[in-house]
Each structure stands twice: as structure tokens, then as C-alpha cells.
C-alpha positions as CSV (number, residue, x, y, z in Angstrom):
1,M,100.4,102.6,112.8
2,Y,104.1,103.2,112.2
3,F,105.8,105.8,114.3
4,I,109.4,106.6,113.3
5,A,111.9,109.4,113.8
6,S,115.6,110.0,113.3
7,S,117.5,108.2,116.0
8,R,119.8,111.2,116.3
9,L,116.8,113.4,117.3
10,V,115.4,110.8,119.7
11,E,118.6,110.9,121.6
12,K,118.5,114.7,121.8
13,N,115.0,115.1,123.1
14,K,113.7,111.9,124.8
15,E,110.8,113.7,126.6
16,I,109.1,114.9,123.4
17,Y,109.5,111.6,121.6
18,S,108.2,109.8,124.6
19,R,105.1,112.0,124.6
20,M,104.7,111.4,120.8
21,Y,105.0,107.6,121.2
22,D,102.6,107.5,124.2
23,F,100.0,109.5,122.3
24,V,100.2,107.2,119.3
25,A,100.3,104.0,121.3
26,A,97.3,105.0,123.4
27,D,94.9,104.6,120.5
28,Y,96.7,102.7,117.8
29,K,98.3,99.3,117.3
30,M,102.0,99.9,116.5
31,V,103.7,97.8,113.8
32,S,107.1,98.6,115.4
33,D,108.4,99.6,118.8
34,K,111.8,100.8,117.5
35,V,111.4,104.4,118.9
36,K,110.2,102.9,122.3
37,K,113.4,100.8,122.4
38,W,115.6,103.8,121.5
39,L,113.9,105.7,124.4
40,K,114.7,103.0,126.9
41,T,118.1,101.7,125.7
42,G,119.5,104.4,123.5
43,T,120.2,104.3,119.8
44,K,122.8,102.4,117.7
45,D,124.8,104.1,115.0
46,L,124.5,101.8,112.0
47,S,127.0,103.8,109.9
48,G,129.8,101.3,110.8
49,A,127.5,98.2,110.9
50,P,128.0,95.3,108.5
51,L,126.1,95.5,105.2
52,Q,123.8,92.6,106.3
53,V,122.6,94.6,109.4
54,K,121.9,97.6,107.2
55,R,119.9,95.4,104.8
56,E,117.9,93.9,107.7
57,N,117.1,97.4,109.0
58,Y,116.0,98.5,105.6
59,E,113.8,95.4,105.0
60,E,112.3,95.7,108.5
61,T,111.4,99.4,107.9
62,M,109.8,98.6,104.5
63,K,107.7,95.8,106.0
64,C,106.5,98.2,108.7
65,I,105.5,100.9,106.2
66,N,103.7,98.2,104.1
67,K,101.9,96.8,107.2
68,A,100.8,100.1,108.6
69,D,97.6,102.0,107.7
70,M,99.4,105.3,108.2
71,M,102.7,106.6,109.3
72,V,103.7,109.2,111.8
73,M,107.1,110.8,111.9
74,E,109.0,113.7,113.3
75,V,111.0,115.6,110.7
76,S,112.5,118.6,112.5
77,G,116.0,117.5,111.7
78,H,117.7,117.1,108.4
79,S,117.5,113.4,107.4
80,M,117.6,111.9,104.0
81,S,116.2,108.7,105.6
82,M,113.1,110.4,106.8
83,G,112.5,112.0,103.4
84,Y,112.9,108.6,101.7
85,L,110.5,107.0,104.1
86,I,107.9,109.7,103.4
87,S,108.3,109.1,99.7
88,K,107.9,105.3,100.1
89,A,104.8,105.6,102.3
90,L,103.2,108.1,99.8
91,E,104.0,105.7,96.9
92,M,102.1,103.0,98.8
93,N,99.3,105.5,99.2
94,K,99.6,105.7,103.0
95,P,98.7,108.8,104.9
96,V,101.8,110.4,106.5
97,I,101.7,112.8,109.4
98,A,105.0,114.7,109.5
99,L,105.6,116.6,112.7
100,Y,108.1,119.5,113.0
101,T,108.9,122.4,115.3
102,V,108.6,126.0,114.3
103,E,112.4,126.4,114.6
104,H,113.0,123.5,112.2
105,K,110.6,123.8,109.4
106,P,111.2,121.1,106.7
107,V,112.3,122.9,103.5
108,F,112.3,120.0,101.0
109,I,109.4,118.1,102.4
110,K,107.2,121.3,102.2
111,G,107.6,121.0,98.4
112,I,105.8,117.7,98.3
113,I,102.3,118.1,97.0
114,N,100.3,115.1,98.0
115,P,96.9,115.2,99.8
116,K,98.0,112.3,102.0
117,L,101.0,114.2,103.4
118,I,99.9,116.1,106.5
119,L,102.5,118.6,107.7
120,V,102.0,119.5,111.4
121,E,103.9,122.3,113.2
122,Y,104.0,121.8,117.0
123,N,105.7,123.0,120.1
124,K,106.0,121.4,123.5
125,D,102.8,123.1,124.8
126,N,100.5,122.0,121.9
127,L,102.0,118.6,120.9
128,E,99.1,116.4,121.8
129,K,96.5,118.8,120.4
130,A,98.3,119.2,117.1
131,M,98.7,115.4,116.8
132,D,95.0,114.9,117.6
133,E,93.9,117.2,114.9
134,A,96.3,115.6,112.4
135,F,95.0,112.1,113.2
136,K,91.4,113.2,112.7
137,K,92.4,114.4,109.2
138,A,94.5,111.3,108.4
139,K,91.8,108.8,109.4
140,G,89.7,110.0,106.5
141,L,92.6,109.4,104.1
142,I,93.2,105.7,104.9
143,D,92.5,103.4,102.0
144,M,90.3,100.4,102.4
145,R,91.9,97.1,101.2
146,F,90.1,94.5,99.2
147,N,91.4,91.5,97.2
148,F,90.0,90.2,93.9
149,F,91.0,87.6,91.4
150,V,92.1,88.3,87.8
151,S,92.9,86.1,84.9
152,P,96.6,85.3,84.1
153,K,96.3,87.5,81.0
154,I,95.2,90.5,83.1
155,L,97.9,89.8,85.6
156,T,100.5,89.7,82.8
157,Y,99.3,93.0,81.6
158,L,99.4,94.6,85.1
159,D,102.9,93.3,85.5
160,W,103.9,94.8,82.1
161,V,102.3,98.2,83.0
162,G,104.1,98.1,86.4
163,Q,107.5,97.6,84.7
164,K,107.0,100.0,81.8
165,R,105.4,102.8,83.7
166,M,107.1,102.2,87.0
167,V,103.6,102.2,88.7
168,P,102.4,99.7,91.3
169,K,99.5,97.6,90.1
170,S,97.2,99.0,92.8
171,V,98.0,102.6,91.8
172,F,97.3,101.8,88.1
173,L,93.9,100.2,89.0
174,R,93.0,103.0,91.4
175,N,93.7,105.6,88.7
176,L,91.5,103.7,86.2
177,I,88.6,103.6,88.6
178,E,89.0,107.3,89.5
179,R,89.0,108.2,85.8
180,E,85.8,106.2,85.3
181,M,84.3,107.8,88.4
182,K,84.8,111.3,86.9
183,K,83.0,110.3,83.8
184,E,79.9,109.0,85.6
185,K,77.4,111.8,85.9
186,E,74.9,109.6,87.7
187,F,77.5,108.8,90.4
188,K,78.4,112.4,90.9
189,S,74.8,113.4,91.8
């Protein structure tokens, strides 16, 4: 599980983010404790940080998304970073629970049409209940991972498809299988 939020927002409302973190950490193994560290020690403004620090932050974040089965984030504030992370997680076919308050409905994110994006409105009184319902839904959207071997020729083709169509190999293969599943009348029944 990867729980992330805008560092600016964590600073403004530590109580809510602490409740969110505790709810997630109670039942799920976290791939990052970044929000927990922010709650304890405060956040660091990376805008003036050296390029290497920014790169390390980006790489660490991408590793966390890749490692997690699903992502939980709070999106009540305007943040290009949060939008980018949602996009990356959805590209990786990860379920994303995006929490927001009624006063701060996400305008742009609401335009994303993806069954793995679960938008959840909450307030301080129903936070845990709203998160619990979202997690129940998200659990059914987690993909199962399996590995298999292919010939060098097939791998070359998959690499070519990935470069030409800008589609990850796993997404291309999943789409092929789903197309075949739609054709199979016996499987449907």
C-alpha cells in the first residue's frame, strides 16, 4: 500500500492525515512512511533543493507506486504532483483511492474515467467509514501478478509494440487476453 499526500496539506491538518495514515497502516503493509515522517518531523520544501535530491525523490516515489498493490492519496488541494501520481498509478493498472473534502472537490481529477480510480468524499466525522468502503471496492480491483517466459522473438515484438504504441508490455498483453475473452462464448456462460 502506498499512502501519499501533498506535503503542504499534511502541514495544515496533521490530525486528519494522522487518522488516514493510522487507518491504512492498521491493515496494510506500507511501502513508504513518508507521510508518517512528515507528521512527526515536518515537511521539507524541495523547491530549492539540488537537482539530485529532486531526482531521488522522484525515483523513490515511482518505486513506491510500482511496489504497491494500490495507492491511497488525499487530493483536496491543488497539486500537479498528486495528479501526476494518479496518472502513473493508473498507467500501471493500480487501483487508486483519491480522498477529498466536500469543500475541495477535485475538478480535473473528476474528469478521469477509469474504473480503478475511486473518488471518495469525506469529512472529519465519516473519514474512517468512507475509507473502509473505498478499500472494500479497491480490493476487488487489484490485479494478480504472474510471470511467464517468452521467446526472444516475442520479447522483441513486445518491445517494439511498447515503443511504437507507447503501451507497457503488460497492458498490451492484458488487452489481447481481454479481447479474446469477449469472443469466447463458452467462457461467458
